[in-house]
C-alpha positions as CSV (number, residue, x, y, z in Angstrom):
1,M,33.7,4.7,60.2
2,R,29.9,5.0,60.6
3,T,30.0,8.1,58.4
4,T,31.9,6.2,55.8
5,K,29.4,3.3,56.0
6,H,26.5,5.7,55.6
7,I,28.1,7.2,52.5
8,L,28.7,3.8,51.0
9,I,25.1,2.8,51.8
10,V,23.8,5.9,50.1
11,L,26.0,5.4,47.1
12,L,24.8,1.8,46.8
13,L,21.2,2.9,46.9
14,V,21.8,5.5,44.2
15,F,23.5,2.8,42.0
16,L,20.5,0.5,42.5
17,V,18.0,3.2,41.5
18,I,20.0,4.0,38.4
19,S,20.3,0.3,37.5
20,C,16.6,-0.2,37.9
21,K,15.9,2.8,35.6
22,N,18.3,1.5,33.0
23,K,16.6,-1.9,33.1
24,Q,13.2,-0.3,32.6
25,S,14.5,1.7,29.6
26,N,15.8,-1.5,28.1
27,T,12.4,-3.0,28.1
28,N,10.9,-0.4,25.9
29,T,8.7,-1.4,23.0
30,P,10.2,-1.4,19.4
31,N,8.4,1.9,18.8
32,Q,10.5,3.4,21.6
33,Q,13.7,2.2,20.0
34,T,16.0,5.0,18.8
35,Q,14.7,5.5,15.3
36,N,18.2,6.1,14.0
37,E,19.0,2.5,14.8
38,V,16.1,1.1,12.7
39,T,17.5,-0.1,9.4
40,A,16.2,-1.0,6.0
41,K,16.8,-4.6,6.9
42,D,14.5,-4.2,9.9
43,I,11.6,-2.6,8.1
44,L,11.5,-4.1,4.6
45,G,9.4,-7.2,4.6
46,N,8.1,-6.4,8.1
47,S,4.3,-6.2,8.0
48,N,4.4,-3.8,11.0
49,Y,6.0,-1.2,8.6
50,L,3.5,-0.9,5.7
51,A,4.9,1.0,2.7
52,I,3.3,3.2,0.1
53,S,4.3,5.4,-2.9
54,Y,3.6,9.0,-2.1
55,G,3.2,12.3,-4.0
56,G,1.7,15.2,-2.2
57,Y,0.8,17.3,-5.3
58,R,-2.7,18.7,-5.2
59,E,-2.7,20.8,-8.4
60,K,-2.4,20.1,-12.1
61,S,1.2,21.2,-12.2
62,R,4.3,20.4,-10.0
63,D,5.0,24.1,-10.2
64,F,2.8,24.3,-7.1
65,Q,4.9,22.5,-4.5
66,P,3.0,21.3,-1.4
67,T,3.8,23.3,1.7
68,I,5.4,21.6,4.7
69,E,2.1,22.1,6.6
70,A,0.2,20.3,3.8
71,L,2.7,17.5,3.8
72,K,2.3,17.2,7.6
73,E,-1.4,16.8,7.1
74,D,-0.7,13.9,4.7
75,M,1.9,12.3,7.1
76,K,-0.6,12.2,9.9
77,I,-3.3,10.6,7.7
78,L,-0.8,7.9,6.5
79,H,0.5,7.3,10.0
80,A,-3.0,6.8,11.2
81,M,-3.5,3.9,8.7
82,N,-0.2,2.3,9.9
83,I,1.9,3.4,6.9
84,R,5.5,3.7,8.1
85,I,7.6,3.8,4.8
86,L,7.2,6.3,2.0
87,R,8.6,6.1,-1.5
88,T,9.4,9.2,-3.6
89,Y,10.8,9.5,-7.1
90,N,13.2,12.5,-7.6
91,V,15.1,15.0,-5.6
92,R,15.4,17.7,-8.2
93,L,12.2,19.4,-6.9
94,A,11.7,20.5,-3.3
95,H,9.0,17.9,-2.7
96,T,11.2,15.1,-1.2
97,S,13.3,17.4,1.0
98,N,10.2,19.1,2.3
99,I,8.7,15.7,3.1
100,L,11.8,14.9,5.2
101,K,11.5,18.3,6.9
102,A,7.8,17.6,7.6
103,I,8.6,14.2,9.1
104,R,11.3,15.7,11.3
105,E,9.0,18.4,12.6
106,L,6.4,15.7,13.4
107,K,9.0,13.6,15.2
108,N,10.1,16.7,17.2
109,E,6.4,17.3,18.1
110,D,5.7,13.7,19.0
111,P,8.6,11.3,19.9
112,N,6.2,8.4,19.0
113,F,5.7,9.5,15.4
114,E,7.6,7.1,13.2
115,M,8.0,7.4,9.4
116,Y,10.9,6.3,7.0
117,M,11.6,6.9,3.4
118,M,12.9,5.3,0.2
119,V,14.3,8.2,-1.7
120,G,14.3,8.0,-5.4
121,A,16.9,9.6,-7.6
122,W,15.6,10.1,-11.2
123,I,17.8,8.8,-14.0
124,D,17.5,9.8,-17.7
125,C,19.3,9.0,-20.9
126,K,21.1,11.7,-22.9
127,N,18.8,14.4,-24.4
128,A,15.7,13.1,-22.5
129,W,12.8,15.6,-22.5
130,T,14.5,17.7,-25.1
131,D,14.1,18.2,-28.9
132,Q,17.5,16.6,-29.4
133,P,17.9,12.9,-30.6
134,L,17.8,10.5,-27.7
135,N,20.8,8.4,-26.9
136,H,19.9,5.5,-24.7
137,H,23.5,4.3,-24.4
138,E,24.6,7.6,-22.7
139,E,23.2,9.3,-19.7
140,S,21.9,12.8,-19.0
141,E,24.4,15.2,-17.5
142,N,21.7,15.9,-14.9
143,N,22.1,12.4,-13.3
144,A,25.2,13.2,-11.4
145,S,23.6,16.2,-9.6
146,E,20.5,14.1,-8.9
147,I,22.6,11.4,-7.2
148,E,24.5,14.1,-5.3
149,R,21.3,15.6,-3.9
150,A,20.1,12.1,-2.8
151,V,23.3,11.5,-1.0
152,A,23.1,14.9,0.8
153,L,19.5,14.1,2.0
154,A,20.6,10.6,3.2
155,Q,23.4,12.3,5.2
156,E,21.2,15.0,6.6
157,F,18.3,12.7,7.5
158,P,19.9,9.3,8.4
159,D,17.1,8.6,10.9
160,I,14.5,8.8,8.1
161,V,16.1,7.9,4.8
162,K,16.7,4.1,4.8
163,V,16.8,3.4,1.0
164,I,18.0,5.1,-2.1
165,A,16.6,3.9,-5.4
166,V,18.6,4.7,-8.5
167,G,16.1,5.4,-11.2
168,N,12.4,4.6,-11.7
169,E,11.5,2.4,-14.6
170,A,14.7,3.7,-16.1
171,M,15.7,0.4,-17.8
172,V,12.5,-0.8,-19.3
173,K,12.5,-0.2,-23.0
174,W,8.9,0.9,-23.4
175,A,10.0,4.1,-21.4
176,T,11.0,5.4,-24.8
177,S,11.4,9.0,-23.6
178,Y,14.2,8.4,-21.2
179,F,15.4,4.8,-20.7
180,V,19.0,3.9,-20.2
181,Q,21.0,0.7,-20.4
182,P,21.7,-1.2,-17.2
183,A,25.3,0.0,-17.2
184,V,24.2,3.5,-16.3
185,I,22.2,2.3,-13.3
186,L,25.1,0.0,-12.3
187,K,27.5,2.9,-12.3
188,W,25.5,4.9,-9.8
189,V,24.6,1.9,-7.6
190,N,28.3,1.1,-7.4
191,H,29.1,4.7,-6.6
192,L,26.6,4.7,-3.7
193,Q,27.9,1.4,-2.4
194,A,31.4,2.8,-2.5
195,L,30.3,5.8,-0.4
196,K,28.9,3.3,2.2
197,K,32.3,1.5,2.4
198,K,34.1,4.8,2.9
199,G,31.7,5.8,5.7
200,D,30.2,8.7,3.8
201,L,26.9,7.0,3.9
202,S,25.5,4.7,6.6
203,K,26.5,1.1,6.1
204,D,22.9,0.2,6.9
205,L,21.5,2.3,4.0
206,W,20.1,0.0,1.3
207,I,20.7,0.8,-2.4
208,T,18.4,-0.5,-5.1
209,S,16.8,0.4,-8.5
210,S,13.1,0.4,-9.0
211,D,12.0,-1.1,-12.3
212,N,9.5,-3.2,-14.2
213,F,9.7,-6.9,-13.6
214,A,10.9,-7.5,-17.2
215,S,13.9,-5.1,-16.6
216,W,14.9,-7.4,-13.7
217,G,15.1,-10.4,-16.0
218,G,11.6,-11.7,-15.4
219,G,10.4,-11.2,-19.0
220,D,12.0,-10.9,-22.5
221,S,15.4,-12.3,-22.8
222,Q,16.6,-9.1,-24.4
223,Y,17.1,-7.9,-20.8
224,H,19.4,-10.8,-19.9
225,V,22.7,-9.0,-20.3
226,E,25.9,-9.1,-18.4
227,D,25.4,-5.6,-16.9
228,L,22.0,-6.6,-15.5
229,T,23.7,-9.6,-13.7
230,K,26.3,-7.2,-12.3
231,L,23.5,-4.9,-11.2
232,I,21.6,-7.7,-9.4
233,K,24.8,-8.5,-7.5
234,A,25.4,-4.8,-6.6
235,V,22.0,-3.8,-5.2
236,D,21.0,-4.7,-1.7
237,Y,17.6,-5.8,-2.9
238,L,15.4,-5.7,-6.1
239,S,12.6,-3.3,-6.3
240,V,10.1,-4.8,-8.7
241,H,7.1,-3.3,-10.5
242,T,4.0,-5.2,-11.6
243,Y,0.8,-3.8,-13.0
244,P,-2.0,-6.2,-13.9
245,M,-4.4,-3.3,-14.4
246,H,-2.3,-2.0,-17.3
247,D,-2.2,-5.5,-18.8
248,T,-6.0,-5.8,-18.8
249,H,-5.5,-3.8,-22.0
250,Y,-1.9,-4.7,-23.2
251,N,-1.8,-8.4,-22.4
252,P,-5.2,-9.6,-21.1
253,I,-4.4,-13.2,-20.8
254,F,-5.9,-13.3,-17.3
255,W,-8.7,-10.7,-17.8
256,G,-12.3,-11.2,-18.6
257,V,-15.1,-13.6,-17.9
258,F,-14.1,-17.2,-18.7
259,G,-16.3,-20.0,-19.8
260,D,-18.8,-21.2,-17.1
261,E,-18.2,-18.0,-15.2
262,T,-21.0,-16.4,-17.1
263,E,-23.3,-18.3,-14.8
264,L,-21.9,-16.6,-11.7
265,S,-23.3,-13.5,-10.0
266,S,-21.9,-10.2,-11.2
267,L,-19.8,-9.6,-8.1
268,K,-18.6,-13.2,-8.2
269,R,-17.4,-12.7,-11.8
270,I,-15.6,-9.6,-10.8
271,D,-14.0,-11.3,-7.7
272,T,-12.8,-14.2,-9.9
273,A,-11.2,-11.9,-12.5
274,M,-9.5,-9.9,-9.7
275,N,-8.2,-13.2,-8.2
276,R,-6.5,-13.9,-11.5
277,A,-5.1,-10.4,-11.6
278,T,-3.4,-11.0,-8.3
279,T,-2.1,-14.3,-9.4
280,Y,-0.7,-12.5,-12.5
281,A,1.2,-10.1,-10.3
282,V,2.6,-12.9,-8.2
283,S,3.7,-14.7,-11.3
284,Q,5.7,-11.7,-12.5
285,S,7.4,-11.4,-9.1
286,D,8.1,-15.1,-9.2
287,S,9.6,-14.8,-12.7
288,V,12.1,-12.3,-11.4
289,A,12.9,-14.6,-8.4
290,S,13.5,-17.5,-10.8
291,Y,15.8,-15.5,-13.0
292,V,17.9,-14.3,-10.1
293,K,18.1,-17.8,-8.7
294,S,19.2,-19.1,-12.1
295,L,22.2,-16.7,-11.9
296,G,23.2,-18.3,-8.6
297,I,22.4,-15.0,-6.7
298,N,20.4,-14.7,-3.5
299,K,18.8,-11.2,-3.1
300,P,15.6,-10.0,-1.4
301,I,12.8,-8.9,-3.7
302,H,10.2,-6.3,-2.7
303,I,7.4,-4.8,-4.7
304,G,8.5,-1.2,-5.6
305,E,5.2,-0.5,-7.3
306,T,1.8,-2.0,-8.1
307,G,-1.6,-0.4,-8.0
308,W,-5.1,-0.2,-9.5
309,A,-6.8,3.0,-10.7
310,S,-10.3,3.8,-9.6
311,F,-11.3,5.5,-12.8
312,S,-10.3,5.7,-16.5
313,N,-11.9,7.2,-19.5
314,G,-9.4,5.5,-21.7
315,Y,-8.0,2.0,-22.2
316,Y,-9.2,0.7,-18.8
317,G,-12.6,2.2,-18.5
318,S,-16.0,1.8,-20.2
319,K,-14.5,2.0,-23.7
320,G,-11.7,-0.5,-22.9
321,S,-11.2,-3.4,-20.5
322,K,-13.7,-2.0,-17.9
323,A,-11.1,-2.6,-15.2
324,T,-11.2,0.6,-13.2
325,D,-13.5,1.4,-10.3
326,E,-13.2,1.7,-6.5
327,Y,-14.6,-1.8,-6.0
328,K,-11.9,-3.5,-8.0
329,E,-9.3,-1.2,-6.6
330,S,-10.3,-2.3,-3.1
331,I,-10.1,-6.0,-4.0
332,F,-6.7,-5.6,-5.6
333,Y,-5.3,-3.6,-2.7
334,N,-6.4,-6.1,-0.1
335,H,-5.1,-9.1,-2.1
336,I,-1.7,-7.5,-2.6
337,R,-1.3,-6.6,1.0
338,E,-2.3,-10.1,2.0
339,W,0.2,-11.7,-0.4
340,T,3.2,-9.5,0.3
341,N,2.6,-9.6,4.1
342,E,2.5,-13.4,4.1
343,A,5.6,-13.5,1.8
344,N,7.6,-11.2,4.1
345,M,7.8,-8.7,1.2
346,S,7.3,-4.9,1.4
347,C,4.9,-3.4,-1.2
348,F,5.2,0.3,-1.9
349,Y,1.6,0.4,-3.1
350,F,0.9,3.0,-5.8
351,E,-0.4,5.3,-4.4
352,A,-1.5,7.2,-1.4
353,F,-3.4,10.2,-2.9
354,D,-4.7,11.1,-6.4
355,E,-2.3,13.4,-8.2
356,P,-4.0,15.5,-10.9
357,W,-0.7,16.7,-12.5
358,K,0.0,13.2,-13.8
359,D,-2.4,13.6,-16.7
360,A,-3.1,17.3,-16.5
361,H,-4.8,17.5,-19.9
362,N,-7.3,14.7,-19.2
363,S,-8.9,14.7,-15.8
364,G,-10.4,11.3,-16.5
365,G,-7.0,9.7,-17.3
366,S,-6.2,6.7,-15.2
367,E,-2.9,8.2,-14.0
368,N,-4.8,10.7,-12.0
369,H,-6.8,8.1,-10.1
370,F,-4.5,5.6,-8.5
371,G,-4.8,7.1,-5.0
372,L,-6.5,5.5,-2.0
373,F,-7.7,9.0,-1.3
374,T,-9.1,11.7,-3.6
375,V,-7.3,15.0,-3.8
376,D,-9.8,16.7,-1.5
377,G,-9.3,14.0,1.2
378,K,-12.2,11.6,0.5
379,A,-11.3,8.0,1.4
380,K,-12.1,5.6,-1.4
381,Y,-14.0,2.4,-0.9
382,V,-11.0,0.4,0.2
383,L,-10.7,2.6,3.3
384,W,-14.3,3.0,4.3
385,D,-14.0,0.6,7.2
386,L,-11.1,2.7,8.6
387,V,-13.4,5.8,8.5
388,D,-16.1,3.9,10.3
389,K,-13.5,2.9,13.0
390,G,-12.7,6.6,13.6
391,V,-9.0,6.1,12.5
392,F,-9.1,9.5,10.7
393,D,-11.1,11.5,13.3
394,G,-9.7,15.0,13.8
395,L,-7.5,14.7,10.6
396,T,-7.9,16.8,7.5
397,R,-6.6,17.3,4.0
398,G,-6.7,20.9,2.7
399,G,-8.9,21.6,5.7
400,N,-11.4,18.9,4.7
401,P,-12.3,16.2,7.2
402,I,-11.7,12.6,5.9
403,T,-15.0,11.3,4.7
404,K,-16.1,8.5,2.3
405,T,-16.5,8.7,-1.4
406,Y,-20.1,8.3,-2.7
407,N,-21.2,9.6,0.7
408,G,-20.6,6.1,2.0
409,N,-23.4,4.7,-0.3
410,K,-22.2,1.3,-1.5
411,E,-25.2,0.8,-3.8
412,A,-24.4,4.1,-5.6
413,L,-20.8,2.9,-5.9
414,L,-21.8,-0.5,-7.4
415,L,-23.9,1.2,-10.0
416,E,-20.7,2.4,-11.6
417,V,-18.9,-1.0,-11.4
418,E,-18.7,-2.7,-14.8
419,L,-18.3,-6.4,-15.5
420,P,-15.2,-7.4,-17.3
421,P,-15.9,-8.4,-20.9
422,V,-16.4,-12.0,-21.9
423,K,-13.0,-13.6,-22.7
424,K,-13.9,-14.4,-26.3
425,E,-14.7,-10.7,-26.9
426,I,-11.3,-9.7,-25.7
427,T,-9.6,-12.3,-27.9
428,K,-11.6,-11.0,-30.9
429,N,-10.4,-7.5,-30.2
430,H,-6.8,-8.4,-29.8
């Protein structure tokens, strides 16, 4: 009997030890949560999971695909500045799959490394990017394989891929080279939602399309068609684009120096114009929300893209609206983060790093200069304080340590900052 009692006592003690360990494991922080269990619903709109649009291309052509090691460099940089969600644009090239491999390697090396993705599947109309007549009512035969590749990546990397976006600015009619009608996007969104119901994709995977605010019903009534309503019902959330910087040229109703503002200091005039730019972005998002509400539909809205270039030798530079420089980029970035965080919206800010392939024939084109970092790893003005704090210590891009643009000389930076034109001058030119 005494032996039996001893055995029971030992077993009881073992049970208690195991129970204590289990209790301890249940008190882990959110970062220690099994990442496969973190869903799009958990991270979108959560300010602890900052989002950004990402392309790792460092050359003037996408023929030069970044290596996994180069992508890991970038992942470490973005992780250090608390980015936790990346957005990509197509799966035809190796770029997206290599990012996923890079993230998986980093997770294996460090269990505390955390990064998720919104994977974009590129959608085109029939004969896009060919010399054949475009047909915007039919789709490219390449779309099916693009969706198939996105599905395969979501199945292979369920712990990382939390969103699939069908198309990028694929419905907006100024995308004349490739846009499609909403019916095409709806077809593929419904297809992905059906795969979720069958269990072929995670039920927690969110499906969206990422497009201009007007395409989501926030602008011209020509977009208010039945298929758009069906699409809004079909997606898990709306991914909305807004670009006040572009509209400093195309629709400068908010841009310039107004009336008595001419009496303000130079920096105050700039700050005032940038406040209006932010208000303009908010109004475009709100216009989408109002349209969705008018349909009797309740769906989350997040910002799939917005950004501000730091340089332009075209419409937005010295010869145009004078909108682009690192100072204005910094103001806009901080305003947008503040707005979306307070509104419980995610913002896939465009973009992490400059990408010279975007306007390969014009190095001064604005599309090459939307990054928060230069190609060689210099942090633009918006990130100087993070450099000062040592956030990027020990990290490199292309072997270069992360340093400040302008060698950290704010006075030198401000010499290149131009005042927006007086409003009446803009009105005269438009």
